[in-house]
N, C-alpha and C positions, 0 to 999 in steps of 0.2 A: 731567166730573170723575169721576163714579161709574164710568164705563166704563174710564177710565184706571187708577183704583185697583184695579178688579177684575182688569184685565190684569196689573198688577204682582203681585197676590196669587197669581193662577194661575201666573204665571211663576216666582215664587220657591218656592211650595209644591209644585207638581207636578213641574217640571223646569227647573232653571236652564240657562242657555246652555251652560255648560261641559259638562254632561252631555248636552245635546241634540246638540252637535257630535260628541261621542264616539259617540252612538247612530247618527248619520248615517254616520260612518265604519264602524262595526260593521255596519250594514245593507248597506253596499256589499260588505263582505267575507263576510258570512254572514247567516243569518236571525236576526231578533230576535223576542223573545216578543211575543205579542199585546198584553200590558200595556205593554211598552216602545214598541211601535208606536203604541198609542193615546196615550200620553203625548207622544210625539214629534209626532204629528199635531196634537194640541191646542196644543203649544208653537209649532209652525210657523204655526198660524193666528193667533197673537197676536204673534209676534216677527218683525219685518221683517228684522232683521239675520241671523237664522238662516235665513230663507228665501233671502236673498241668498247666504249661505254654501253652502246646499244647491245652488243654481244653479251656483256656481263649482265645487263638488265634482263635479257631474254633467259639467260641461265638461271638467274635468281627467281624469275617468274616461274620457270619450270620446276625448280626445287620447291618453291612455296606451294605450287599447285599439287605436286606429288605428295608433299608432307601433309597438306590439308586433306587430301583424299585418303591417305593411309590412316590418319587420326580419326576421321569420321567413319571409315569402313562402309560408307554408303556411296552410292553414285551421286556425284555432284554435277549439277547442270551449269551451263555457262552463266545463267542469271545469278546463281549463288556466288560464283567467282567475281562477277562484275559488282555485286553488292559488297563483297569483301574488299575489292579494290577501291570502291567508292568511299567506304569507311576509312580505309587507309589513307586515301588522298585527303579526306577531311581532317584526319588527325595530323597529317604532315602539313596541312594548310597550304596546299599547292593551288 
């Protein structure tokens, strides 16, 4: 009981799920601050739903990367991927 209540408090005070998912997306597109990274890591330790979301996000990222590489048939460097992610974030208005 105590452990469950502590998780809820940490969850709500430090970083709610809505902010955690945005930080996961942001981390994929660019670097996040060490404080944001710490809060996200703490949140992911206690929230099974956000851990599942992160796994799905990684799978989608891998699929997009592979599709992008196949379509271009050229070697794509990480700056191209980051540029694409940056444009996507701007369009999503994150």
